[in-house]
C-alpha positions in Angstrom: 17.8 5.4 -27.0 16.6 3.4 -29.6 13.3 3.9 -31.3 12.1 1.7 -34.3 8.6 2.7 -36.0 7.4 0.4 -39.0 4.4 -0.1 -40.9 4.1 -3.6 -42.7 1.2 -2.6 -44.7 -1.8 -0.1 -44.2 -3.3 -2.6 -41.6 -0.1 -3.6 -39.2 1.8 -1.1 -37.6 4.8 -1.9 -35.2 6.6 0.2 -32.6 9.9 -0.5 -30.4 11.6 1.8 -27.9 14.9 0.8 -26.0 16.2 3.0 -23.4 19.2 2.1 -21.1 20.9 4.5 -18.5 23.3 4.7 -15.9 24.4 6.9 -13.1 28.0 5.9 -11.8 28.8 8.0 -8.6 31.9 8.1 -6.4 31.6 9.2 -3.0 34.0 10.0 -0.2 31.9 8.9 2.7 29.4 6.7 1.3 26.3 7.5 -0.8 23.7 5.7 1.2 23.2 4.6 4.8 25.6 5.0 7.8 28.8 7.3 7.2 31.8 7.2 9.1 32.9 10.7 9.1 36.5 10.0 8.3 38.7 10.3 5.3 39.4 7.5 2.9 37.3 4.9 5.3 33.9 4.5 3.6 34.6 5.5 0.0 31.9 4.1 -2.1 31.3 3.2 -5.8 27.4 3.1 -6.7 25.4 3.0 -9.8 21.8 3.6 -10.2 21.2 1.9 -13.6 17.6 1.9 -15.6 16.3 0.1 -18.5 13.2 -0.3 -20.6 12.0 -2.2 -23.4 8.4 -1.2 -25.1 7.1 -3.3 -28.1 3.7 -2.2 -29.3 1.4 -3.6 -32.3 -1.6 -2.2 -33.7 -3.8 -4.3 -36.5 -6.7 -3.0 -38.2 -9.0 -5.9 -38.9 -11.8 -3.5 -40.5 -12.7 -0.2 -40.2 -14.4 -1.2 -37.1 -12.3 -3.3 -35.6 -8.8 -2.6 -34.0 -6.4 -4.8 -32.1 -3.7 -3.4 -30.1 -1.1 -5.5 -28.2 1.7 -4.4 -25.9 4.8 -5.6 -23.9 6.8 -3.5 -21.5 9.8 -4.4 -19.3 11.2 -2.0 -16.7 14.2 -2.1 -14.9 15.8 -0.3 -12.2 18.3 -0.7 -9.4 20.7 0.8 -6.7 24.1 -1.0 -6.8 26.8 0.0 -4.3 30.1 -1.4 -3.1 32.7 -0.3 -0.6 36.4 0.6 -1.9 37.6 2.5 1.4 39.8 1.4 3.9 37.4 -0.7 5.6 36.7 -2.8 2.2 37.7 -6.3 2.8 39.7 -6.2 -0.5 41.6 -3.2 0.8 42.1 -4.1 4.7 44.3 -7.0 5.8 42.1 -7.8 8.8 41.0 -11.2 9.0 39.0 -11.7 12.0 37.7 -15.4 13.2 33.9 -14.9 12.9 31.2 -17.3 14.1 29.1 -16.9 11.0 29.8 -16.0 7.5 29.9 -12.4 6.6 28.6 -11.5 3.2 29.1 -7.9 3.5 32.0 -6.4 1.6 33.5 -4.4 4.6 35.5 -5.6 7.8 33.6 -5.7 11.3 32.4 -2.3 12.5 34.7 -0.7 15.5 32.1 1.4 17.5 33.8 3.6 20.4 32.2 5.2 23.1 30.0 8.4 22.2 32.3 11.4 22.5 35.3 10.0 21.6 36.2 8.6 18.1 34.3 8.3 15.1 33.1 4.9 14.3 34.9 2.6 11.7 31.9 1.7 9.8 29.7 2.2 6.7 26.7 1.1 4.8 28.5 -1.7 2.7 27.4 -3.5 -0.2 23.7 -2.6 -1.6 21.8 -4.8 -3.9 18.6 -3.3 -4.5 17.0 -3.8 -8.0 13.5 -4.6 -9.4 11.9 -5.3 -12.7 8.3 -5.5 -14.0 7.1 -7.2 -17.1 3.5 -5.9 -18.2 1.8 -7.9 -21.3 -1.3 -5.9 -22.2 -4.2 -6.1 -25.2 -7.3 -4.7 -26.2 -9.9 -4.9 -28.9 -11.7 -1.8 -30.0 -15.2 -2.5 -31.8 -17.2 0.2 -33.3 -20.9 -1.0 -33.5 -23.4 1.3 -34.5 -23.7 4.0 -32.0 -21.6 2.2 -29.6 -17.7 2.4 -29.3 -16.7 -0.9 -27.3 -13.3 -1.7 -25.8 -12.1 -4.6 -24.1 -8.8 -5.5 -22.8 -6.5 -7.1 -20.1 -3.2 -6.6 -18.5 -1.0 -9.4 -16.8 2.0 -8.5 -15.0 5.2 -10.1 -13.2 7.1 -8.1 -10.4 10.4 -8.7 -8.9 12.2 -6.6 -6.2 15.4 -7.9 -4.4 16.8 -5.9 -1.4 19.4 -6.7 0.8 20.6 -5.0 4.0 17.2 -5.1 5.4 18.2 -5.7 9.2 21.5 -7.3 11.0 24.9 -6.6 11.4 26.3 -9.7 9.4 30.0 -7.8 9.3 30.0 -7.9 12.9 30.5 -5.2 15.6 33.5 -4.6 18.4 32.3 -2.2 20.8 32.9 -1.3 24.7 36.8 -1.2 24.6 37.7 -1.8 28.5 40.4 -2.5 30.5 39.2 -3.8 33.8 40.4 -7.4 34.6 38.0 -10.4 33.0 37.2 -11.2 36.5 35.6 -8.0 37.1 31.5 -8.3 37.0 31.1 -4.8 35.4 33.5 -4.0 32.6 34.6 -0.6 32.7 37.1 2.1 31.3 39.7 3.0 34.1 42.5 5.3 34.3 45.7 4.9 36.0 46.2 6.2 39.6 46.8 9.9 39.5 45.2 10.5 35.9 42.5 13.0 35.9 39.0 12.2 34.6 39.0 14.5 31.7 37.7 14.0 28.1 41.0 13.8 26.7 42.3 11.3 29.0 39.3 9.3 28.5 40.0 9.4 24.9 43.6 8.3 25.3 42.7 5.3 27.5 39.7 4.3 25.0 42.4 4.5 22.2 44.9 2.2 24.5 42.0 -0.4 25.1 41.2 -0.5 21.7 44.7 -1.3 20.5 45.1 -4.3 23.2 41.6 -5.4 22.2 41.2 -7.8 25.0 38.1 -6.7 26.8 35.8 -6.0 24.2 31.7 -6.6 23.5 31.2 -8.3 20.0 27.8 -9.0 18.2 27.3 -10.7 14.8 24.0 -11.1 12.9 24.1 -14.8 11.0 22.2 -13.2 8.1 22.2 -10.1 5.9 18.6 -10.3 5.5 17.9 -10.1 1.9 14.4 -10.9 0.2 13.5 -11.6 -3.3 9.8 -10.7 -3.7 7.7 -12.3 -6.5 4.3 -11.0 -7.4 1.6 -11.5 -10.0 -1.3 -9.2 -11.0 -4.3 -9.7 -13.5 -6.4 -6.9 -14.7 -9.2 -6.9 -17.4 -11.8 -4.4 -18.5 -14.6 -3.7 -20.6 -16.3 -0.3 -21.7 -18.6 1.1 -23.9 -19.1 4.8 -25.3 -22.5 4.9 -26.2 -23.8 7.9 -28.6 -27.4 7.8 -27.3 -28.3 11.3 -29.2 -26.5 13.8 -31.2 -26.2 15.8 -27.9 -25.9 12.9 -25.4 -22.9 10.2 -24.7 -22.9 7.7 -22.1 -20.2 5.8 -20.6 -20.1 2.7 -18.8 -17.8 -0.2 -18.1 -16.5 -2.4 -15.6 -12.7 -3.3 -14.4 -11.7 -6.1 -12.7 -8.3 -6.2 -10.5 -6.4 -9.0 -8.7 -3.2 -7.8 -7.1 -1.5 -11.1 -5.9 -0.2 -11.5 -2.5 4.2 -11.2 -2.8 6.1 -14.0 -1.5 9.8 -14.2 -1.0 11.6 -16.7 -3.3 14.3 -16.6 -0.4 11.6 -17.9 2.0 12.2 -15.4 4.9 8.9 -14.0 5.5 7.0 -14.6 8.6 3.8 -12.8 10.0 1.8 -12.2 13.4 -1.9 -13.6 13.1 -3.8 -12.3 16.1 -6.5 -15.1 15.8 -3.5 -17.8 15.9 -2.1 -16.7 19.3 -3.0 -18.5 22.2 -2.9 -17.4 25.9 -2.2 -21.1 26.8 1.2 -20.8 25.0 1.9 -17.1 26.1 5.4 -17.1 27.9 5.9 -15.6 31.1 6.9 -12.1 31.4 8.6 -10.4 34.4 8.0 -7.0 35.8 11.4 -5.8 34.1 9.8 -7.1 30.7 11.7 -10.1 30.5 10.3 -13.5 29.3 11.1 -16.4 31.5 13.5 -19.0 29.6 11.7 -22.1 28.7 8.0 -20.8 29.3 5.7 -20.5 26.6 6.2 -20.3 22.9 8.5 -17.3 22.2 6.8 -17.3 18.5 3.2 -17.8 19.9 1.0 -16.3 17.1 3.7 -16.3 14.2 3.3 -18.1 11.2 6.1 -18.4 8.4 6.2 -19.4 4.8 5.8 -23.0 4.3 8.7 -23.4 1.7 11.3 -22.6 4.3 9.6 -23.5 7.7 12.2 -23.2 10.7 12.2 -22.8 14.3 15.7 -21.4 14.8 18.1 -22.9 17.4 16.6 -24.8 20.5 17.5 -21.5 22.6 15.0 -19.6 20.5 12.1 -21.5 22.0 10.4 -20.7 18.8 7.7 -22.9 17.4 5.9 -20.8 14.7 3.1 -22.2 12.5 3.4 -23.1 8.8 1.5 -20.8 6.9 -2.1 -21.9 5.7 -1.2 -19.7 2.5 1.8 -21.9 1.7 4.7 -19.9 0.6 2.5 -16.7 1.1 2.0 -15.1 4.8 -1.2 -13.7 3.9 -3.9 -13.5 1.2 -5.8 -10.9 -0.9 -9.1 -10.4 -2.3 -10.1 -12.0 -5.6 -13.6 -10.2 -5.8 -12.3 -6.7 -6.9 -14.6 -5.3 -9.3 -14.9 -1.6 -10.4 -17.8 -0.3 -12.2 -17.7 3.2 -13.8 -20.5 5.1 -15.6 -20.5 8.6 -16.9 -22.4 10.9 -19.2 -21.8 14.1 -21.2 -25.0 16.2 -22.4 -25.2 19.2 -24.3 -28.7 20.4 -23.2 -29.3 23.0 -25.8 -27.8 21.1 -28.6 -25.9 24.4 -29.5 -22.1 23.2 -28.7 -21.6 26.0 -26.1 -22.8 24.3 -22.9 -22.0 20.8 -21.6 -23.1 18.9 -18.6 -20.7 16.1 -17.4 -21.4 13.6 -14.6 -19.6 10.5 -13.6 -18.9 7.8 -11.2 -15.9 5.2 -10.8 -14.3 2.9 -8.6 -10.3 2.3 -8.5 -8.8 -0.1 -6.7 -5.1 0.5 -5.2 -2.1 -1.8 -5.2 0.0 -2.2 -1.9 3.3 -1.2 -2.2 5.9 -4.4 -1.9 8.0 -2.1 0.4 5.3 -3.0 3.1 5.9 -6.6 2.8 9.7 -6.9 2.4 9.9 -5.9 6.2 8.5 -8.9 7.3 11.7 -10.9 7.0 12.7 -8.6 10.0 10.4 -10.8 12.2 11.7 -14.2 14.2 12.7 -16.9 13.5 15.2 -16.7 10.6 17.8 -14.3 12.2 20.1 -15.2 14.8 22.6 -13.0 16.6 25.7 -13.9 18.6 26.6 -11.3 21.4 29.7 -11.8 23.8 31.6 -9.8 26.4 34.7 -10.1 27.9 36.2 -11.3 24.9 39.1 -10.2 22.3 39.3 -9.1 19.0 41.1 -11.7 17.1 38.6 -14.5 18.5 35.5 -12.8 19.4 33.1 -15.9 19.6 34.5 -19.3 21.0 33.3 -21.9 18.8 31.6 -23.6 22.2 29.4 -20.7 22.4 25.8 -21.2 21.5 23.2 -18.7 20.2 20.7 -17.5 23.1 17.5 -15.8 22.5 17.0 -12.6 24.0 15.1 -12.4 27.1 13.4 -9.0 26.6 10.1 -9.1 25.2 10.4 -8.7 21.3 8.7 -6.3 18.7 7.2 -7.8 15.9 8.7 -5.0 13.5 5.9 -5.5 10.9 3.1 -7.6 10.3 0.1 -7.2 7.7 -3.6 -8.3 7.8 -3.9 -12.0 6.9 -7.2 -11.4 5.1 -6.2 -8.3 3.3 -9.0 -6.2 1.8 -8.0 -4.2 -1.4 -7.9 -0.6 -0.8 -10.1 1.3 -3.2 -11.1 4.8 -3.9 -14.7 5.8 -5.2 -14.8 9.1 -7.3 -17.8 11.1 -8.5 -18.3 14.6 -10.0 -20.9 16.8 -11.7 -20.0 20.3 -13.5 -21.1 22.4 -16.1 -19.1 24.2 -18.6 -20.3 27.0 -20.7 -18.7 29.1 -23.6 -19.4 32.9 -23.7 -18.6 34.2 -27.1 -15.9 32.7 -28.8 -13.1 33.6 -26.1 -14.4 32.8 -22.5 -15.1 29.5 -21.0 -16.4 28.9 -17.5 -16.6 25.7 -15.5 -18.3 24.9 -12.2 -18.4 21.6 -10.8 -18.8 19.3 -7.6 -16.2 16.9 -7.0 -16.1 14.3 -4.4 -14.3 10.9 -3.5 -14.3 8.3 -0.6 -11.5 6.0 0.1 -12.3 2.4 2.0 -10.1 0.0 3.1 -7.1 2.3 3.1 -3.8 1.1 4.2 -2.2 2.1 7.5 -0.8 0.7 10.8 -2.5 -0.1 14.0 -0.6 -1.0 17.5 -2.7 -4.1 18.3 -0.6 -4.5 21.4 -1.6 -1.5 23.6 -3.7 -1.8 26.4 -7.2 -0.2 26.7 -7.1 3.3 28.1 -7.5 3.7 32.0 -7.1 -0.1 32.6 -3.3 -0.1 33.7 -4.5 1.9 36.7 -7.1 -1.1 37.8 -4.8 -4.0 37.4 -1.7 -5.4 39.1 1.4 -5.8 37.8 4.6 -7.9 39.0 8.0 -6.3 40.0 11.7 -6.9 39.0 12.3 -10.4 38.4 9.0 -11.6 39.5 5.9 -12.4 37.1 2.0 -12.7 37.9 2.5 -16.3 37.9 5.2 -16.4 40.7 3.5 -17.6 44.0 3.8 -15.1 46.5 4.9 -12.3 44.4 4.4 -8.7 45.5 2.3 -6.8 43.1 1.6 -2.8 42.7 -0.7 -1.0 40.2 0.6 -1.0 36.9 0.0 2.9 36.5 -0.5 4.6 39.9 -3.5 6.8 39.5 -3.1 10.3 38.9 0.5 9.6 37.4 1.7 9.0 33.9 4.3 7.3 32.3 7.0 9.2 30.8 9.0 6.4 29.2 8.4 3.1 27.5 6.4 1.2 30.0 8.3 -1.9 30.2 6.0 -3.1 33.4 3.1 -3.3 31.0 4.7 -6.2 29.0 3.5 -8.8 31.2 -0.3 -7.6 30.7 -0.2 -6.9 27.1 -2.9 -8.6 25.1 -0.5 -10.5 23.5 1.9 -11.4 26.3 5.5 -12.2 24.9 5.6 -9.4 22.7 5.9 -5.6 23.3 4.8 -4.0 20.0 2.7 -5.7 17.4 2.3 -3.3 14.3 0.1 -4.5 11.8 -0.5 -3.1 8.5 -4.2 -3.0 8.1 -6.8 -2.2 5.5 -9.3 -0.7 7.9 -9.1 3.3 7.1 -11.3 5.3 5.6 -11.5 9.1 4.0 -13.5 11.5 2.1 -13.2 14.7 -0.1 -15.8 17.2 -1.2 -15.1 20.0 -3.3 -16.6 23.1 -5.2 -14.0 23.8 -8.1 -14.4 27.1 -10.5 -12.3 27.6 -13.6 -12.5 30.5 -16.1 -10.4 31.3 -19.0 -10.5 34.3 -21.3 -8.5 34.4 -24.6 -7.3 37.8 -26.0 -5.4 38.6 -29.2 -2.4 36.6 -30.2 -1.3 34.4 -27.6 -2.7 36.5 -24.5 -4.8 35.0 -22.3 -5.6 34.5 -18.4 -6.8 31.4 -16.5 -8.3 31.6 -13.0 -8.9 28.6 -10.9 -10.5 28.1 -7.3 -11.1 25.2 -5.4 -13.2 25.1 -2.0 -12.8 21.5 -0.5 -12.4 19.5 2.8 -10.6 16.3 3.0 -11.2 14.1 6.1 -9.8 10.7 7.1 -9.1 8.5 10.3 -5.6 8.0 9.3 -3.5 10.8 7.8 -0.7 8.5 6.8 0.3 4.6 6.7 3.6 5.2 8.6 3.9 3.5 12.2 3.8 6.8 13.7 0.6 7.7 12.8 -1.1 4.6 14.2 -4.4 5.4 16.3 -3.9 6.2 19.9 -6.8 3.9 20.5 -8.0 1.2 18.7 -11.3 1.1 20.5 -12.1 4.6 19.4 -11.3 5.3 15.8 -13.9 7.8 15.9 -11.3 10.2 17.8 -8.5 9.7 14.9 -11.1 11.5 12.2 -9.9 14.8 11.2 -8.2 16.9 8.3 -6.0 14.8 6.0 -2.7 15.8 6.0 -3.0 17.6 2.6 -6.3 19.4 3.3 -6.3 22.8 2.2 -9.6 24.4 2.5 -9.0 27.2 0.0 -6.7 26.8 -3.4 -6.7 29.7 -5.8 -4.4 30.2 -8.8 -4.2 32.3 -11.8 -1.8 32.7 -14.5 -1.6 34.9 -17.3 0.2 35.7 -20.8 0.2 39.2 -22.4 1.9 39.7 -25.3 2.6 43.5 -25.8 0.2 44.6 -28.7 2.7 47.0 -30.7 5.4 46.7 -33.1 4.8 43.0 -33.6 6.1 42.6 -37.0 9.7 44.1 -35.6 10.4 45.5 -39.1 12.8 48.4 -38.5 15.1 49.3 -35.2 12.4 50.7 -33.2 10.1 47.5 -34.1 13.3 45.3 -33.2 13.5 47.0 -29.5 10.0 47.9 -28.7 8.4 44.6 -30.3 8.4 40.9 -29.1 7.9 41.6 -25.5 5.9 39.3 -23.7 4.8 39.2 -20.1 3.8 36.1 -18.2 3.0 35.1 -14.5 1.3 32.9 -11.8 -0.5 34.1 -8.8 -1.2 31.5 -6.3 -2.8 31.8 -2.6 -3.6 28.6 -0.5 -4.8 28.3 3.1 -2.6 26.3 5.3 -1.9 22.5 5.9 -3.2 20.8 9.2 -0.7 20.1 12.1 -0.9 17.6 15.0 0.3 18.5 18.7 1.8 15.3 19.9 2.6 14.1 23.2 6.4 13.3 23.9 7.3 10.5 26.2 4.0 10.9 28.0 0.9 8.4 28.6 -1.5 9.5 31.3 -3.9 6.7 30.1 -1.2 3.7 30.4 -2.1 3.0 26.8 1.5 2.1 25.9 3.2 5.4 25.4 1.5 7.0 22.5 -1.0 9.6 22.0 -2.1 13.4 21.7 -2.7 15.8 24.6 -6.0 16.9 25.9 -7.5 20.0 24.3 -8.6 22.8 26.3 -9.5 25.7 23.7 -9.4 26.5 20.2 -5.6 26.9 19.4 -6.6 28.9 16.1 -8.7 31.5 17.9 -6.9 34.8 18.4 -3.8 32.9 17.7 -0.3 35.3 17.7 0.4 33.7 14.2 4.1 34.9 14.3 7.1 33.1 14.0 8.1 33.1 18.0 4.3 31.4 18.5 2.0 30.5 15.7 -0.6 28.9 17.7 -1.7 29.1 21.1 0.1 26.6 22.9 -1.9 27.0 26.1 -4.9 25.2 24.5 -3.2 22.0 25.0 -2.9 20.3 28.7 0.8 20.3 30.1 2.5 17.3 30.4 2.2 17.1 34.4 3.6 14.1 36.4 0.7 14.1 39.2 -2.6 15.1 39.7 -3.7 14.4 36.2 -6.8 12.3 34.4 -5.9 8.9 33.2 -7.6 9.5 29.8 -6.3 9.7 26.6 -5.9 13.0 24.8 -8.9 14.1 23.0 -7.0 16.9 20.7 -7.9 15.9 17.3 -5.6 15.2 14.5 -4.9 18.4 12.5 -6.2 20.7 15.3 -3.7 23.5 14.4 -4.3 25.5 11.2 -1.1 26.0 9.3 0.4 29.1 7.6 -1.2 30.1 4.4 0.7 30.5 1.4 0.9 33.4 -1.2 3.3 33.6 -4.2 3.4 35.8 -7.2 6.0 34.4 -10.2 6.8 36.7 -13.1 8.3 36.4 -16.2 9.5 38.8 -18.8 10.6 37.6 -22.1 11.7 39.5 -25.4 11.6 37.7 -28.6 13.8 38.8 -31.7 13.1 37.7 -35.3 16.7 37.6 -36.5 15.3 36.2 -39.8 12.4 33.8 -41.2 14.3 30.5 -39.6 16.0 32.0 -36.6 14.4 33.6 -33.6 16.2 34.4 -30.2 14.2 34.8 -26.8 15.7 36.4 -23.8 14.2 35.8 -20.7 14.2 37.1 -17.1 12.1 34.9 -14.4 11.6 35.7 -10.9 9.9 33.2 -8.7 8.2 35.0 -5.4 9.0 38.1 -7.0 7.6 40.1 -4.2 9.8 38.0 -1.8 6.8 37.2 0.6 8.0 35.3 3.6 6.1 32.0 3.4 5.7 30.2 7.1 6.0 26.3 6.5 6.7 23.7 9.2 5.9 24.3 12.7 7.3 22.6 15.9 4.4 20.4 17.5 6.2 18.4 19.7 5.4 19.6 23.2 8.7 18.7 25.0 10.4 20.5 22.2 12.4 23.8 23.0 10.8 25.4 20.0 7.3 24.2 20.6 4.7 26.3 18.9 7.2 28.3 16.6 7.6 28.2 13.0 10.8 26.2 12.1 11.0 26.5 8.4 10.1 28.8 5.5 9.5 28.5 1.6 11.8 29.9 -0.8 12.6 33.5 -0.8 12.8 35.3 -4.2 14.7 33.3 -6.8 15.7 35.0 -10.1 17.0 33.2 -13.0 17.8 34.6 -16.9 18.0 32.5 -20.1 18.7 32.7 -23.7 17.2 30.5 -26.1 17.7 30.2 -29.9 15.4 28.4 -32.3 16.5 27.7 -35.8 
């Protein structure tokens, strides 16, 4: 760390700070990603360096005008490289691969489950990011006004590889049947028993021969180099309207630019550009018919690297209408703010505060980089009945997968910036010289919050009313025999491949789109009191009674709504909603022998007790259906709610809530409707905790002091339940499956001199 402060004169001051750190590590079996579980195979070197530069300048133009300027640069990274036996630098293996491998390891060797550990590892990782912020402001005092204007311009870069693909290649399925056999298999010699040990030996023998294997390799180690520009400016005024009244008001403008990939590997699915006329035909087995339609129907790709892939991909995407970007953002994000502080009696003992503000939020770059996993840039070669020394003959071409694909990620093309509105009203009063009490209402509302939506699900119940083809037939096949897509009164218990031929965007299975369509609200009463006593002794008490509701608990794919046509059914308790939160902390200095003048004073003086007491109500938990879809939506959803699972619930480790309040996953005789159980239907376990600290301060001399501390967290060793099992197919369904920390004690010695 280097820090420089310099004053050129009374008006101009300069500050600079530099910080640089590294975290080199050596791991026996990788530091991140896939492990091998074998000694010496996947040894890895890693480092997580960080670096910052900060410059700032203050210039006092006059007693009423001050100019501030600031530049900040921050860099962080995770770098890894393999040095174990699978490293190219260590292994003598040289395989004739169809594509160039940029990974630092040899091809993966994947054995049949239950035999040997795989020869594998995560390989080299190049994940770094930096941000440059340039900001400035002007403060101007004019009469009763304190005006401030400023802005921030930032540049951001994030580079990450290993996002998808097996660029190093992979060998698997080591068989020993004749190459003419249609279904390769592992077979034992005549008379050899079918045992786990014999199969293991035969698998090893097949591997050593390497003449009947399956090989796959991805053309790319997908690596994106995201770039982004942001611009914000603000203007505000603190107006002293009267001696007992101050008014605050201002506005902030934010432009969070869309991210683009310098490597040009981003694509995006835009529903409005999907054409039914270009949709490929899809069989009852969920395979696209080769040569039909456009396998990249509705996809746009960044225009600086427009590609269609090999002809076999049958992929004709659209050049992005946004140029090098694959989505656009709002340019009209203004955020007003206003507030006031009022002393109604002019005595300085009472103050009433109120305020309102709007705050825009930036979308994380991590949600953008995964757009590189979509077609058409990645190619994969897979071959069977091949050899390990020449896995893919030069004559073999790339063939597109016939199976319907999942658009692993997409983003709303016309993206609305998420924003929060916050407001509050509180009153604070001081009683005497040692007691302060505050009571207030605090609320907020979230709009255009981000979350994923599965756009390729069927409307509930539709699958029972329409027909589907079976096997290799399509609905367009002349004379094809059809059946109900879902037999009424039954449910899907596995991924319903048969629905792929009738999904809204035919040719795809899953279309997960990150959308800014969700909302939240928060309302709370907050109370706070502080009482000071002699010396450092004091007590602080805080209590919050609140409710936090939303229609999307998290932004993860697994939290997508079960029915996009009924978002109201998603409205419920937010994942961090706690109805009651109580906290009390205290410090008590024993009042005797504080001077510690003699031996008795040294022993009995200088003692201090402190602690924290907290009690909170439980978090919400949602009961989920596991591999069960009675409504024919596409295998997602929650169960039917039959009663209140919290009423007269056992609240034990063996059964926390009433599991019978959720309808069972019956195979027949059911209603073909989505579950109506709300999110957060189960009230989770409350938490009560008492922490206590006892310390003894010794005054050795005027300049030397010693403190002994004994700290106990959860001193009463109260058992606090934590997580619940809420998956209905789990053997632990309804049980408490984890607990918070037991009593933890620690002791410390501190010397001040």
